[in-house]
Structure formats: structure tokens, C-alpha cells
C-alpha positions as CSV (number, residue, x, y, z in Angstrom):
1,M,-0.1,0.1,0.2
2,L,2.8,2.5,0.6
3,D,4.0,2.1,-2.6
4,K,0.7,2.9,-4.2
5,F,0.6,5.8,-1.5
6,A,3.9,6.9,-3.1
7,E,3.1,6.3,-6.7
8,E,0.0,8.9,-6.7
9,L,2.0,11.3,-4.7
10,R,4.3,11.1,-7.9
11,E,1.7,11.3,-10.6
12,Q,-0.6,14.2,-8.6
13,R,3.8,16.3,-8.7
14,E,4.3,14.8,-12.4
15,K,0.4,16.1,-13.3
16,S,1.2,19.6,-11.6
17,G,4.6,20.1,-13.4
18,I,6.7,19.9,-10.3
19,T,10.1,19.1,-9.9
20,I,11.7,17.4,-6.5
21,Q,14.1,20.5,-7.0
22,Q,11.3,22.9,-6.9
23,I,9.9,21.0,-3.7
24,A,13.2,21.0,-2.2
25,A,13.9,24.9,-3.4
26,K,10.3,25.9,-1.4
27,T,10.2,23.5,1.2
28,R,14.2,23.4,2.4
29,I,13.6,20.1,3.0
30,D,16.8,17.7,1.7
31,K,16.4,16.3,-1.9
32,K,17.3,12.9,-0.8
33,F,14.3,12.7,1.6
34,L,12.1,14.0,-0.9
35,E,13.3,11.9,-3.7
36,A,12.9,9.2,-1.0
37,I,9.2,9.3,-0.7
38,D,8.9,10.0,-4.4
39,Q,10.0,6.3,-4.3
40,G,8.1,5.2,-1.6
41,N,11.3,4.7,0.8
42,F,9.7,5.8,4.5
43,S,12.2,4.9,6.9
44,F,15.0,7.7,6.7
45,L,13.9,9.7,9.5
46,P,11.8,8.8,12.5
47,E,7.8,9.1,12.1
48,L,7.5,12.0,13.1
49,Y,10.0,14.2,10.8
50,V,8.2,11.9,8.1
51,K,5.0,12.9,8.5
52,A,6.1,16.7,8.3
53,F,7.9,15.9,5.3
54,I,5.0,14.6,3.4
55,K,2.7,16.7,4.7
56,E,4.9,19.9,3.3
57,Y,5.4,17.6,0.0
58,A,1.3,17.4,-0.8
59,L,0.7,21.2,0.3
60,V,3.5,22.0,-2.6
61,I,1.8,19.7,-5.5
62,G,-1.7,21.2,-4.4
63,L,-2.8,18.4,-1.7
64,D,-4.8,18.3,1.3
65,G,-1.2,17.7,3.8
66,E,-3.7,16.5,6.7
67,E,-5.9,14.3,4.6
68,T,-2.5,12.9,2.9
69,V,-0.4,12.0,6.4
70,K,-4.3,10.2,7.0
71,K,-3.6,8.2,4.0
72,F,-0.1,7.2,4.7
73,L,-0.7,5.9,8.2
74,I,-3.3,4.0,6.8
75,A,-1.1,2.6,4.1
76,R,1.4,1.4,6.1
77,E,-1.5,-0.9,8.0
78,G,-1.6,-2.3,5.0
79,K,-5.0,-1.1,4.5
80,D,-6.8,0.3,1.1
81,Y,-6.9,3.7,2.5
82,N,-9.3,4.8,-0.3
83,E,-12.1,2.5,1.2
84,V,-10.9,3.3,4.9
85,L,-11.8,6.9,4.5
86,E,-14.9,6.5,1.8
87,Q,-16.2,3.9,4.9
88,E,-15.5,7.1,7.6
89,K,-17.7,9.4,5.1
90,L,-20.5,7.1,4.9
91,E,-20.4,6.3,8.1
92,K,-20.5,10.0,9.0
93,E,-23.6,10.5,6.6
94,K,-25.3,8.2,8.3
95,A,-25.2,9.3,11.3
96,K,-25.8,12.6,10.0
97,E,-29.2,11.4,9.0
98,Q,-29.5,9.4,12.1
99,K,-29.5,12.8,14.6
100,K,-31.5,14.4,12.4
101,S,-34.2,11.4,12.6
102,E,-33.8,11.9,16.5
103,I,-35.1,15.4,16.7
104,P,-38.5,15.3,18.4
105,Q,-41.4,16.6,15.8
106,P,-43.2,19.3,17.5
107,K,-46.7,18.4,18.8
108,P,-49.9,19.9,17.6
109,S,-51.1,22.4,19.9
110,V,-54.4,21.4,21.5
111,T,-57.2,25.1,21.7
112,T,-59.5,24.5,25.2
113,A,-62.1,26.8,26.0
114,P,-61.8,29.3,29.0
115,V,-62.0,28.6,31.8
116,K,-64.2,30.9,33.9
117,S,-63.4,31.5,37.6
118,Y,-64.8,32.8,40.5
119,Y,-62.3,34.8,42.7
120,D,-63.0,37.5,45.9
121,E,-60.9,40.4,44.1
122,S,-60.0,41.9,47.7
123,L,-57.8,38.6,48.0
124,N,-56.3,39.1,44.1
125,K,-55.3,42.5,45.4
126,K,-53.6,41.4,48.3
127,E,-51.8,39.0,46.3
128,S,-50.9,41.2,43.7
129,D,-49.3,43.5,46.6
130,D,-47.1,40.7,47.9
131,S,-45.9,39.5,44.2
132,D,-44.8,42.9,44.0
133,S,-43.1,42.9,47.2
134,D,-41.3,39.7,46.1
135,K,-40.2,41.4,42.4
136,T,-38.8,44.6,44.7
137,K,-36.3,41.7,47.4
138,L,-35.9,40.1,44.0
139,M,-34.1,43.3,41.9
140,Y,-32.3,44.3,44.9
141,A,-30.5,40.8,45.0
142,A,-30.2,41.3,41.9
143,V,-28.2,44.6,42.4
144,A,-26.1,43.1,45.3
145,G,-25.1,40.3,43.6
146,L,-23.8,42.0,40.4
147,V,-22.0,44.3,42.6
148,V,-20.4,41.0,43.9
149,L,-19.8,40.3,40.5
150,V,-18.0,43.7,39.8
151,V,-16.0,43.8,42.8
152,A,-14.7,40.1,41.9
153,I,-13.4,40.6,38.4
154,L,-11.5,43.9,39.6
155,Y,-9.8,42.0,42.4
156,I,-9.0,39.1,39.8
157,F,-8.1,41.4,37.0
158,V,-6.7,44.3,38.8
159,F,-5.4,42.7,42.5
160,N,-4.6,40.0,42.0
161,K,-2.0,39.7,38.7
162,T,0.6,37.8,38.6
163,D,4.0,37.1,36.8
164,E,3.4,33.4,35.6
165,I,3.7,32.8,31.9
166,I,2.7,30.2,30.3
167,V,4.3,28.5,27.3
168,E,2.7,26.3,24.7
169,E,5.2,23.8,22.8
170,T,5.2,24.3,19.0
171,P,4.4,20.8,16.9
172,I,6.8,19.9,14.6
173,E,4.6,20.5,11.2
174,E,5.1,24.4,12.8
175,I,8.2,24.6,12.9
176,V,8.6,23.0,9.5
177,S,6.1,25.5,8.4
178,D,7.8,28.4,9.9
179,N,10.7,27.3,8.5
180,T,9.4,27.5,5.0
181,Q,8.1,31.0,5.3
182,R,11.6,31.9,6.8
183,F,13.2,31.0,4.1
184,E,10.6,32.1,1.7
185,E,11.1,35.6,2.3
186,E,14.7,35.9,3.9
187,P,18.2,35.1,2.3
188,L,19.8,31.4,3.5
189,N,22.9,32.5,5.7
190,N,25.0,29.5,5.6
191,N,27.1,30.7,8.7
192,E,24.7,31.1,10.7
193,T,24.3,28.9,13.9
194,N,22.0,28.5,17.2
195,S,23.9,29.1,20.5
196,I,23.1,27.8,23.7
197,T,25.7,29.8,26.3
198,N,26.6,30.0,29.5
199,S,29.0,29.7,31.8
200,D,29.8,25.8,32.0
201,S,33.6,24.6,30.6
202,L,32.3,22.6,28.1
203,L,31.1,24.2,24.4
204,F,30.3,21.5,22.0
205,E,29.4,22.4,18.3
206,I,27.6,19.9,15.6
207,F,27.8,21.2,12.1
208,S,26.4,19.5,9.2
209,S,26.5,19.5,5.2
210,E,23.5,17.6,5.1
211,T,19.4,17.9,6.4
212,T,20.4,15.6,9.8
213,W,18.2,15.0,12.6
214,V,20.2,15.0,16.2
215,N,19.4,14.2,19.7
216,I,21.3,15.7,22.5
217,I,21.9,15.2,26.2
218,P,23.9,17.7,27.9
219,D,25.0,16.0,31.3
220,D,23.1,13.2,31.2
221,E,20.2,15.5,32.1
222,K,17.3,17.0,29.8
223,A,17.8,16.2,26.1
224,A,17.6,18.8,23.5
225,E,16.0,16.9,19.4
226,F,16.2,19.3,16.5
227,I,16.8,19.1,12.9
228,L,20.1,20.6,11.2
229,Y,19.3,21.5,7.5
230,P,22.0,22.3,4.8
231,N,25.6,24.3,5.5
232,S,24.0,25.0,9.3
233,S,25.4,24.7,13.2
234,R,24.2,24.0,16.7
235,K,26.2,24.8,19.6
236,I,25.6,23.3,23.6
237,S,27.0,24.1,26.1
238,A,28.0,21.3,29.4
239,Q,29.6,21.1,32.6
240,N,31.3,17.1,32.2
241,S,29.4,15.6,29.1
242,I,28.1,15.4,25.8
243,A,26.2,12.1,24.4
244,A,24.5,12.5,21.2
245,T,22.5,10.0,18.4
246,V,22.8,11.9,15.0
247,G,20.6,10.4,12.2
248,N,22.5,11.1,9.4
249,S,26.4,10.9,10.9
250,G,28.1,10.7,7.0
251,G,28.0,14.5,7.0
252,V,28.7,15.9,10.4
253,T,31.4,17.0,11.9
254,L,32.2,18.0,15.9
255,K,33.8,20.6,17.8
256,L,34.7,20.9,21.6
257,N,35.7,24.1,22.9
258,N,36.3,25.2,19.1
259,K,38.8,21.8,18.8
260,Q,37.8,19.9,16.0
261,I,36.8,16.0,17.2
262,E,38.3,12.9,14.8
263,F,34.5,11.3,14.3
264,S,33.8,8.2,11.5
265,G,30.1,8.7,10.6
266,R,28.4,7.0,7.7
267,A,25.9,8.9,5.2
268,K,22.1,7.9,6.0
269,S,23.5,5.9,9.1
270,V,22.7,6.7,12.7
271,R,25.8,7.1,15.1
272,H,25.7,7.5,19.1
273,F,28.5,8.6,20.7
274,R,29.7,10.3,23.9
275,I,32.5,13.1,24.6
276,D,33.6,13.5,28.1
277,K,35.3,17.2,29.2
278,T,39.0,15.4,28.1
279,G,37.9,15.8,24.6
280,K,37.5,11.9,24.2
281,L,35.1,10.1,22.0
282,E,33.0,6.9,22.8
283,Y,30.9,5.5,20.3
284,L,28.0,3.9,22.0
285,N,25.7,1.0,20.6
286,T,23.2,1.7,22.1
287,P,20.3,5.2,22.1
288,P,22.2,7.3,25.4
289,K,19.2,8.2,28.0
290,T,19.2,10.9,30.5
291,G,20.4,9.9,34.1
292,Q,23.0,7.7,32.7
């Protein structure tokens, strides 16, 4: 099913008259990853990034990004996504019709003859006075409640301010979209680097000549996960050690305190390693984890 999915993407791309090179220029996604999608190979990076790249690919060739990712997930399970989506559509329409049929119909009104009543006018006047008194009490109670509500709102918004700042995590699809807009509006600066600086004793820098997924753990604490695009770098500081996993290790260069480290990477292969404060590089057989 993944082959069929890739073939439909390729046919739509060719029908739109768009080349792989044009998609790469617009999205800033490495050409070899786009070619892998075109050929039905979806194992080149973790699924999170594959879905993001497929969505960007689909948007450029004129498809719905969310629906295309949904088709990919269904095809990955070996199912026919056209049948699954059609079945979902029929079920939604059936549920909609069923909901309409469950709406209660208005009952016909029955007109009855007025009932003549006999009452004492003096009693009715007394009841009217009592009713007016109750309405006055209710009005006072409503005014008092409104005053309390206004005071509470003033207290919350004026006297009870807080300096707390809530930070929301940005999904990977938005990160890719933001990167696309930035590269379309501004010229690419190959020497630009992102750095994290503090008073720590180790300054680790990783440079990539190709698109590479990186996961770095400074001092076995909180991990930093990101994607390096062609000819870009990232700096991380630490006190004692740096542990990392690099997705496309063949195009990577490492430096510690501005001194280059001999690193043996392989194209399109994952490498795990650890570097101590002396600059000693140790290759690992399994991905490093925090707290190790």
C-alpha cells in the first residue's frame, strides 16, 4: 500500500508540473528525502519527521496536507486508504441522518375553551401586592449580586495579577512551516548558528553539510532534539559530558571548545556517541538516555 501511496503522490507531482528540485527549494527539505518519498521509501527518519515532510510535499503539489498524512498512516498498516476513507465518509453521513431523525417533532397545539373562574377581588389585590413586594426583593438581590460580581472581577484582573508565563510547545508541523516561510522571505545565511551559552566549561558544536536529525543530552540531563539543515550548525554547552545520537552521521563535523574532534560517521546511518571534558570520544551501541 505504501508503494501505491507513493505512486499517487508522484503522479500528482508530475501532473502539477513540479520537480523534486522545486519542492526542495520551496520547503528547504533535503532533496534526497524528497526522492525517498517519491520512491516509496519512508524509513529515512523517525516517523515524526516523515509525516511533517509528507505534509509539506503534499501542500506544494496542491493536495490537502492533513488528509495525505492520514492516507500514509492507513497505508502503513497495509489497508486500502481509499476504502477506509470512503467507509468513514458513509458512516458520518449515516450518523448525520440518524441524528436528524432523532430530533423530536413539535406536538400539535390543542385549543381549549377558557375556564371561567370566580374569585374575591380583595384577595387578588393582596396577592398582587405580595407579588410586587417579592419582585422588589428579587431586584435588590440581583443588584447586590451584580455588585459582588463586579468587585470579584476587579480583584482578579486588577489586584491579583501574576507574573506567571505559560509556554506552549510548538508541534513539529508548525516548526517546519515556520522554517519554510523564513527561507522564502529571507536569504539563507550558511554561517548562521544557533547557540546556547552559559558559564559551563564545555562548548560543543555540531555542523552538518546535509539535513540531519540530532538528539543531544548535555551532562546526562534534559535532551535537546532538533533538525540541522544543509550548511548549518548548533552549539550546546555542558559541564562534564555530551552524549548524542545523529541520524545522518556521514555529513557531520564535531568541535569541542573550538577544537575539531575526529568523528567517523556514515552516510544515511545513525551514530551514538559520548564525549567527556577531556575531549575523548566514545562510540555507543545504543542510544544514550538521560540519567545514565
